[in-house]
Residue, then its C-alpha position, 0 to 999 in steps of 0.5 A: x951351582x956353577x955350571x949353566x944349565x943347558x938343554x937337552x936335545x936328542x939326547x945329549x946337552x945342546x949349547x943355544x945357537x945365539x950363545x945366550x945366557x938368563x940369570x936365576x936368582x933366589x927369592x929369599x936373598x936376591x942374589x944369582x943362584x946360578x945361570x942357564x941357557x937362554x934357548x930361542x926357536x931354533x931349539x924348539x924347533x930341534x927338540x921338536x923334530x928330535x921328539x918326532x923322529x923318537x915317536x916315528x922311529x923307536x919302539x918306544x910308543x909300542x913298548x910298554x914295558x920299557x916305558x914303565x922301566x925307564x919312569x921306575x928308574x926315573x923315580x929311583x934316581x930322583x929318590x936318591x937325590x931328593x934331599x938335594x933336589x928339595x933344598x935346590x927347590x927351596x932356594x929357587x923358587x922361595x917354597x919352604x923346605x919342608x913343603x919342597x921336601x914333601x913335593x919331591x915325595x910327591x914327584x916320586x909317587x906320580x912317576x911310579x903310579x903312571x910307570x904302572x899305569x903304562x902297562x895297563x893301557x888295554x883296549x876292546x873288541x866287539x863282534x857287532x854282527x855274526x863275523x864282524x869285529x870292532x877292534x878299539x885300541x889305544x895309541x899314543x897322540x903322538x909328540x907332546x909339548x909340555x910348558x910348565x911353572x915355576x910354582x911347584x915345579x916338580x910336581x907340575x912337571x912330572x904330571x904331564x911329562x908322566x902320563x905323556x911318557x906312559x901313553x907312549x909319548x915323545x915330548x918336548x919339555x919348556x922349562x919355567x925360567x924361574x925354576x930353569x936350575x931346579x927342573x934341568x936337575x930333575x930332569x937330569x935324573x932322567x936323560x941319562x937313563x941308557x934304555x930311554x931312546x934318544x929325543x923321547x924326552x927334551x927340554x930347554x929353559x927360555x925367557x922369551x915366549x919365542x919357543x913356547x909359540x914354535x912348540x904350539x905352532x908347529x903341526x909336528x907337536x900333536x898336544x900341548x899340555x899347559x899349566x899358566x894363566x889365563x891370559x897366556x891360556x887363551x893365546x894358545x888356544x888362538x895359536x894352536x887354531x891353525x893345527x888344530x891340535x889338542x889341548x891340556x889347560x890348567x889355568x888359574x882359580x879363585x878358590x873359596x873355602x865356604x864355612x858354616x856356623x857349627x864349627x870350631x873357629x878357632x881350630x878352623x883359622x890356623x888350617x884356612x890361614x895355612x891353606x892362603x899362605x901356601x907357597x906364599x899363595x902363589x898356587x892356583x888351589x890356594x885359598x883366596x876367598x873365605x864365605x862364612x856364615x854371617x853368625x860366626x863372621x866376627x869370630x873367625x875374622x878375630x882369630x884369622x887376624x891373630x893367625x896373619x899378624x902372628x905368621x913368621x915370614x922368613x927365608x925358604x930354607x929357615x926352620x922357623x919360616x912359616x911364610x917364604x918369598x914371593x917369586x921375585x921382587x916384581x910379585x911383591x910389589x904387585x901384591x903391595x900395590x893389590x893390598x892398597x887397593x882393597x881399601x877401595x872396595x873394602x875394609x883391610x884388616x891385616x896390611x901385609x908389609x914389606x920388611x926391612x933388616x935381613x929380608x930387605x933384599x929378598x920378595x917378601x911381603x907379609x899376608x893380608x886379610x881384607x873384607x871385600x862382598x862386591x861380587x863385582x869388585x876385582x878383589x872377588x874376581x880375579x886371582x890373587x896368587x899371592x898371600x892375600x885373603x879376601x872375608x864374605x858373608x852368606x846367610x843360607x846354603x842357597x847364598x853360599x853356593x850363589x856367591x862361591x859360583x860367582x867367578x869365572x874360575x872353577x879350579x878348587x874349592x872347600x866346604x868346613x862344616x859338622x854337618x855331613x849332609x850339608x857338605x856332600x850337598x854344598x859340595x856337588x853344587x859347587x863349580x869346581x874340579x876338585x871340592x874338598x870337605x873339612x880340608x884345603x890342598x889336598x892333592x893326589x897322584x890317584x885323584x884327577x885335578x882340572x877346572x871348570x870355565x876360565x879355570x880351563x879343561x882337560x885333567x891331570x893326575x889320576x888315570x884320566x890323565x893319561x887320555x890327554x896323551x892317548x888317540x882311540x883307534x877303531x879297526x873295523x874286520x869282517x873275519x867271517x864265521x867257521x862254518x859248522x861241521x856235520 
């Protein structure tokens, strides 16, 4: 890729005022993949102004059929470029090619789902007393500031942008610097659709926090939708207080799998290993903890150890790779230090190694299996966001639930048992926004996701995501009644 990815503001490619450029690095090779214009506060403010004008002075917010048509065209264009986009996604973020292809397919599905919902935003009318009508309608909230991450660079962008568009909002999207090339190409499928009014969708990439801070602080931005870490989410909440804007935050996770003694250990181990190493563990719903009944601890530990030792770590585009690189060398080294630190709190069963040879220039590290039981330790309490899995034990259902709920996070969890009643009973007791039964990491356009506690608030995916970008208006009128005839 030779072209420099530029911001798209007010319907045109816009060079950044400073002329600054940033590089995007392929984490599989360590080589520069391309460059993007490094936007600053000036570009953020220009994008906000363009979105505000588009919201106030075009028909976008009042034209659900137009919105649906634009979004369907967006999905069709992504579909036509799906293979090219999947390859770029794999190269820029290190996601394995097959999962990257699946993510693009999910992205297309997500856009089409919200295109359908764009035409179903209905209100209601109630005659509260004779001749007095209360009309309740749903209206677009205004300008949405969308701050997206790199780890699922397609689906996590459209799961905020698509409901914002369907609701009738105008949007400013802050791209992730680690995925700016891919996300620019994805958005290119949208930005030159003739029917899309200029300024309805604006985007830019940047490496500093200043443009995001401008989005959060601006009184012309009505909603912030952010996916990322807890510390950044906390800073956004504090910064948004001045303008009292609405926030949608999906933050970290510490997903536990609760495994009962009636499982088939040999069949289960590959599924748990895959759930822990999805996107090299760099997914908020990736499995971080396995809470296993004490009766099957040893066979499950041995089976997981075999899975982790046998896992093939390699380039994202290699057909035989089972796990790709981390996003960069800094995060690889962070995971390396974290695993070593586990020895202070418990046992390191499988120690993931940084490979040499052909992989030495990439951000690779093998998966690690550890066993730390102390609920107060950082190994249990803090998100790994890397290929590390912790084993813990429990004696009964009550202890399993108590341990699973013992962190500040509540984004996702899973329950594994052949007893259907037990599975549903435990799932209801877990304080998580999503609980899977006998599977993990099944995310659907139709089903809402979001967290409890430090995992954030609000919901994306599903019909409820529209509510994040809509306001309810009540109009009351005393119209009277037609006088009865003779």
